[in-house]
N, C-alpha and C positions, 0 to 999 in steps of 0.2 A: 262242268267242273265238279269234282268230288267235294262233298261238304267240308271235309277237313281243310281243303285249300283256302276256304274263306278266312280261316284263322292264320294261314301261312302266306297270305298274299303279300306282295312286295313291301307295302307300307308297314304291315305288322312285323315282318321280318326286320325291316329297318329300325323299327322302334325297339324290338328286342335286342338287336345288335347294338344300337346306341345305348340302351340301358346297360348292356354288358360293359361297353367301353367306359361309360360314366361311373358305373357302380363297382367295377372290378376291384378298386382299391379299398372298398368298404365291405363288399360281400363276404370276403374271407373273415374280416373282423366280426361281421354279423353272425356268421355261422359258428366261428370260434367262441363268440359270446354265448351262444346257445350251448355249445359243448362244455364250456367252462363253468356255467352256473348250475342248472339243475342236474347236469349229467356228469359233473366232475367226480371222479372216483367211482362212478356207477359201473363202468365196464372197462376193466384193464386186463391186459394180457402180459404174461411174463416175457421179458425180452432177453436178458443176459445177466451174468454176474460181473461185477467189477470190484476192484479192491476198495476197501473202506478208507475214506479220507476224512480228515477233520471237518466237521460241519455236517456230515451225514447223520441221519437219524439212526441211533443205535437199534431202534425197533426193526430196521430193515436188514440187520445183520442175519445172514443165513447160518444158524448155529450147527446145522448138519455138515455144511462145508467146513466150518471151523473145526469140528470134531475130527474130520478126516485129514485136514491139512495144517491145523494149528495156525491158520491165518484168517484174518477177518475179511469176509467178502459181503457185499450187500447185493440184494436182488434188485435189478433194474426193471421197472415196469414201464410199459408204454400205454398211455390211455388211447382207447379206440376213438378216433376223431370223427367217425361217421355217425350221422344222426339220421334217423328215418323220418321222412316227412309224409304227411297225408293231406292232399287237397280235398276239401270236403265241400260239395256243391249243393246248394238249395235248388230243388226242381219245382218249387211252387209256381203256380200260374202267374203270380205277381212279378216274378223275375223276368217274364217275357215282355214286360211293359217298356215302351219308349214313347216319349211325346214328340220330340223333334230331333233327337240325336240319331246318328247312324246306327249305333249299337244299343241293343236292349241291355238291361242290367245283367242278364245271363251271358250275352255275348261279351260284354265288358269283363265279366268275371272270368270267362274263358281266356281272354287275352292276358289278364293278370296271372291266372293260373299257369298259362304257357310260359310267361316270363319267369315265374318262380321255379317252375319245373326245370326250365333251361338252366337257371342259375345254380340250382342244387345239383343237377347232374354234372354241371361244369366243375363242381367241387367233389364229384364222385359220391354224393350223398343219395341214397335210394329214395325214390318218391313213389307214392301210390295215390289212388283216387277212390273216393267214396262219394256216391250221390244219394240223395234222400228226398222224399216228400213227406208222406205220413209215416214212412218207415225206410230203412235202407233199401235202395234199389240196385245199385251196382257197386262192386268192390274190385278194384284192380290192384293186385299185390305190388308192393314197392319194388322197384328195380332202379339201378343206377346206370344202366346201359343207355347209350345215346338214342337207341330206338324207342325208349320209353316215352319221350316227348311226343312222337307220332302216335304211340298207343293211346296216350292220355287224350290227345286232341281228336283222334278218330272216334273214341267213345263219346266224348262231349259233343262233337259236331253232329252226331246222330240222335241227340236228345232234344226234346222240346219240352220246356217247362209247362206243366199242366196240373190241374187239380189242387187239392188242399195240401197243407203242410203241417207237420208236427215236429218243430225244430227240437224241442226239449226231449221228446221221446227218442228221436233219432240220435241225439247226442249221447243219451244214456246208453243206447245200443252200441254206439261207437266206443264209449268208455269201456264197455264190457268186452268188445272185440279186441282191443289193443293189449297185447301181452307184454310189450316192452315200452319203455318211455319213448315218446315220439313227439314230433312237432306237428301239431294239428292246425292247418290253415283253413279257416271256415269262411266261405263266401255266401252272404245272405243279405236280404233287405230287412230281416228281423221283424217282418210283419206277423207277429204272434204275441201272445201274452208274455210280457217281459219277465215276470217273477220266476216262472218255471224254466225259461231259457237261461236266466242267470244262474239258477240253482244247478242246472245241467252243466253249464260252463265251469262252475265252481267244482263240480264233481270231477270233471276232466283234469282240472288243475291239481286237485287233491290226489289224483291218481299219479301225479308226478309228470304229467305231460306239459309241454310248452304250448301255449295257445295264442294264435294270432287271429283276431276277429276282423275281417274285412267287411265293413258295413257299407254295402253297395246300394246307392240310391240313384234314381233317375234325376237328372238336372231339374226337371219340372217339380219333382217331389221336394226338392230342397228350396227352390226359388218361388214356386207358385206363380208362374207367368200368365195367369188367366184373367179375363175381364168379362163383365156382363153375367148373364144367367148361363150357368154351365151345368150339364148333367154328368155326374160321376157314377161309375159302376164299380162296385167292390169286386176285385178280380176272382176271388174264390167262391163267394156266395152269389155273385151276380146281382146283388141288391143295388138299386139305382136311387140316386139322391140328386135333386135339382137345388142349386144354391146360387146366391148372388156372390160372385167371386170377389168383388171389391170389398164388400162388408165382411167377408169371411177371411180374407187374406191375413190380417194381423193376428187373429186367434190361431189360425192354422200354423203360421210361421213360429209363433210362440210355443205351440204344442210340439211341433217337430223339433225345435231346438231343445226343449225340455226332455223329449224322448232320447235324443242323441246324447245329451249331457248325462242323463241317468246311466246309460250304457258306458259312457266314458268313465264316470266315477266308479261304478261297480267293477269294471274291468281293472282299473288302476288299483283298487283295494284288494283285488284277488290275484294280482300279478299277471294279468292277461293284457296283451297288446291290443288296443282298440284303434282301428284305422278307418275313419269315415271318408268315403270317396263318393263323388258323383260322376255320372257318365259324360260330363262335359270336360273332365280333366284328362289330359294325355296320360295313359296309364304308366308310361315309363317315368314321367315326372312324379306322378303320385307315389310310385314304388320307390324311386330313388330318394325322395324326401323322407319316406318312412324308414328306409335303411339308414339314412344319415341320423335320424332321430333315435333309432334303435342303437346305433353305435355310440351315440352320445350318452345313453343310459347304461351301457354295459361296462 
């Protein structure tokens, strides 16, 4: 079976289809919310003239037409409704981790990315793909054709997360790459020094981009279901540490909660959408709940 088909197997297609059916009524509002806030008035194209009527803004009167016809006409503009999206995937070795779930964090991110790609293309919004570890590795230009979903999945299915990551440096590179205001959808476990990552996210926002941060964690990283003496290996440095899971659990869970809350708070303050997800959640439910919460804020 070609690698891409593991992400298009019947149960995944059913989940994406179900997501579409459940989310159809809100996806349009979700994307229009994006178009209407940071993008309102950013990109408009001239549509036609029409006669001035009471209540129209006098600033819209076309005085050249008035000079020729002695009649008041206003320029009618149509906002461009398409928004360009970029799926941005972390390729660090830690993204390959799974304890007892069928999908690793990377596989889970691919399913989420497939659903978002499908939904945006359904709205005729172009979507591209960027992957990174210590630097940008692949960049697939945005397209709105239906074949783009297959292109995105084909590229992702042939990647194996490995090596170290530099999230902040890669986000700075992405900010420099993007020439137009875009929707940046980042998928990462965020296992990096937080201050520099938050500064890089802030830089993206200040560049006028809309940012959705999908913080993807393994179910075991969130719940710590271990007992007895356990040896852990740091995925990027390969350093090993033996601990008594029972005495370590409370401190670990408190630290993890604090880590996620810090990102939630910083993202909220900077107008970034923060979505914490773990691999035990059905991704269609996770995404639908996010879309509903997004609609409620727009």
